[in-house]
N, C-alpha and C positions, 0 to 999 in steps of 0.2 A: 505493499502500499506508501501511496507517494506521501512525504511529510504532509503536504501543502493537504492534506481530506485526512489527517491522524485526530488531528483536533477536535475531530467531527465523532469521530468512533464512535460509537457506545460501549466497550470493552467487556464481553460476558463474565457475570462472576463477581464484577465491582459495585460497588451499592453508591452510588453518584446520585444524589440530588439534582435537578434542569438547574437549579442557581449557582454547578459548576460551571455549566453552558452561557456559552453570549450568546444575547440574544441577533446583537451588531455585528458588524460586519468592524474588526478594530487595524485591518493590515496596511499594506500599502498603494495597495492598487487601488487607482481611477475607475470609476465608473467609467466612464472610455473605452481606460484598456482592457475593464473587466469585461465587456461587452466582442470588441472586440476579436479577444480570446475564444469568447462564448462563441462566436462564427465558426470562427477556428477547429474547436474542439468538435458543434455537430457537423463539420464536414464527416469531422474523424467516426465516427457516431456511425453515417450512414456508409462505410466500408467494412464497420465492424458487423451492422446489422446485415451487409448482403454476405458477410464471412460465419454470421450464426444458421441465415437462411439456408446456403450451401452447404457447409457440413451436416446441417438436418440432425445432430443433434442431444442438440440444446434447447432450452425458450427460455425467458428471460421472465422473473414475474416481478415490476417495481410497487413495488406499497406506498399509498401518499399517508398519514394524517397530522391533524393540524387543528389547530382551534379554528372558528370562524373567521372569516378576512385576512387567513396567515401568506395563504397565496396558491394555492394549492392548485388549482385550474389556472392559471399565470404560469405554470412552472414544467404545469402539463403539454401547454400549448406549446411553450417553448421547445421541452425537447421533443414534439413531434416534428415540428416543424424541419426537424433535421433529421427524418427518417421517414420511412416509405413508407406509407396508410395501407398500403397490401398488407405486410407483415406485422400490422402493429393495433393491439385492440385496447381502448377504453371502457371503462365499465367506473360508473358512480352509482354507488349502493346508497340507499336511502333505506327507509323506514321498511320491513318486509311487511309483503300482503300477506294474505293470509295461506297458499298455495306452500308459501315458503317457509310461514309457522310451522309447519303439518308436517315439515322435517324436521334436523338436528341443524344446529347452528350453523355447518361450515357448508351444509348442501350446496347453496345458490353461491356460493364463493365459489367450490368444486368446475361448477358447470361451469366457471369465466372465465377457469385455468387457458394461458396458453399455450398451442401445443407447440410440439417438436419444430426450430424453426424463426418462431414466430416473438415479437415483446407483446407480454399483457400488463397493465395501466392499472391500477385499482383505487381511487381516488374514494377514498375510507375503505374499507374492507373485511374484514373476522376478526380486528381488531375492534369492532365499533361496540361488538358483546363482552368483549372490558376494558370496554371504553364510559365511553355511551352509558348500557345495561348497567356502570358500577356505580353510576352516579345515578343513573333513574332506574334501581333494581328491579320494579316494577314493571316492570318490560319482561321481562326473563317469565313474568309469571304468563306472559301470551303464548309462551313455546311450548305452556304444560309439562311437564317436566314432571313423572312419575315423585311423588317424596317434598316437591319443591309447589304450596301451595300457598305457598305466601310469604311474602319480605322475610319474617324472621326467618326461614328455614335458611335463607341465603348467605351461610356464614363461610367462614375464612377457608374453609374445606371445599364449599363448591365454586371458590376464585379459584383455588389449588388444583383441580382438577380440571377446569376450563385452561388457564395458560399452559397442562398440562399438555390437554388436545391439541389446542394449539403447535406448539414445539413436538408433539407429535406429528398432524398435519404435513408443516414445514418441510420435516427432517424427511417426508415420507417421497415429498414432492421433490425433496434433492435430488433424493439416493435415486430418482428415476429420472434425471437429468434438468431437473428446473433451478435455478438462478433464481435465487431471491434476496432483491435489495429491497431493506424497510428506514424508511426517510418520516422524522418527524421535523414540521416545520415551526421551528420555537419561537414565537412571536412573544411581543411585550406587552403587556397588557396593554400602554401607554399607547404603545403604537396601535392595535386594534383600536384603540376609542377615538384614533386620528381617523380609520380605514372607514372606522361606522359612519361620523362624524359627515366626509366625505360621501359616502354612498347615499346622505338627505341633502350636503349641497349639492351636489350638481344633479341634475335633473336629471342627464343621463346614465350617472348613475343612480338615481330609485328603483332604477326596478331591481335593484342588488339584493336593495337592503330588505332584510324583515324583522319585523317586532321579537322574531322567539329568538333574537340575538342577543336580543339584554336581555331575558329570564336565563340563555347559556351560561351569560356574562357572570351574572352575581355566584354562578357556582364556580367561579373558574381555579378557586383553591380545592376545587373540592375532584376537579379534570386535573388539575397541574398531579397532583397526587394519585390516580388513574393512570399517569405518564409515565411517573414516575414508576411507578411498581409491574407498569404494561413491559416497559422496556429493560426493564430488569431481569424481567421474568422469563424475556423470551429472546432477548439478543443473543444470538449463536454464534458462536466462529464461522460458523457454517450459511447462516443470515444472518446476518446483526443489522442492530438499530445504528444510523445516522441521523444525530442533531443535526439538524443544520438554521442556521443564524438565522429567521425570516424577515426584520425588520428591514433591510436592503433588499430589494429584489431581486437586482441583477445578479449583486453577492451570491443569495441563493442559488437563482438558476446557473450560473456556472459551477460552480457546489456542488450540485446536483450533477450534471452534466461530465462534471469531471471524476464521477463517482462511477457512476456507469464505463466511463470511455477507462478507465481502469480498470473494471473486473472485469465487462468485456477481453479488456486483453490479455486479463489471467487467463482466460480460457488459453489462448494460445491457441483460438479457431484457423483453421487453415481449406482453403478450392478445393475438390477434391480432386484429383489427380487420378488423370484415367489410363488404365491398360493400353500394353505399346498394341492390342490389336484396335481399339478402341481406336487408338492414336493415328495407326496406321490407315485405318478405317474413313475415319477422317480428311483426311490427304489425297485418299480416292477419291472422294465427293468436294473437296473446294477443287478440282482439277475441272473435275468435270460439270462446274457450276463457272468457271475459270472461263471453258473448252463453248457452254453456250453462252456466254454473253459474246 
């Protein structure tokens, strides 16, 4: 892992609170140079995506989690702009519907997994089940899990089992060729207020504002605790969490793209090589094409 992104790596087994991670970028690079570098990284990501598709041995699952206004949509848009949309699928998970509640909590996320050779981006993910559900445990009752008919039944053992289910789920995917990168966009409460006010003050952004965001904002401390524990419990060497400072959008997008590049580069993907007989056959076809011309 390159030194410049090591600072965002949530080291497995290390109990660090979110206060140990900055929400703003304090390095020497300025926005103009950062945006120029982002364009260069996206160009390299395009080549890595082509190799991923050609090798057809791995898939890449990118998970985005964050508080409202942290910039998930913008980050995804910028990452996508450098990729071939035919090989990339984006899923945005909302409140489960009746059909989804009729299955286990991982079911709908399993259906959205990327096939080999492709990149899947999940805007919110199976982690909502240990984040928003941790803050609002009454949502668990909609899952109709035997033995959990009252919020009082949802104890530490329940959450321990749920973290274990997530780790096992991701371990299974990894063993079968899916590479997982998990991003938490770490936004400060002060910056969130600025962005909420911007949505109110700018008529072009009014549609983005939701009154529900204010209700969730009041539970900020609860959410930070939920994120801390989820990251501590599920950041593994094979499926690590990266805590990205989100107050400066340009840097967050650059950091995400560079981590993706570093991850894909580590796979050492190669374009498939044809057998000698196939190469010889191509030369015969080439001669015929040139002759016909």
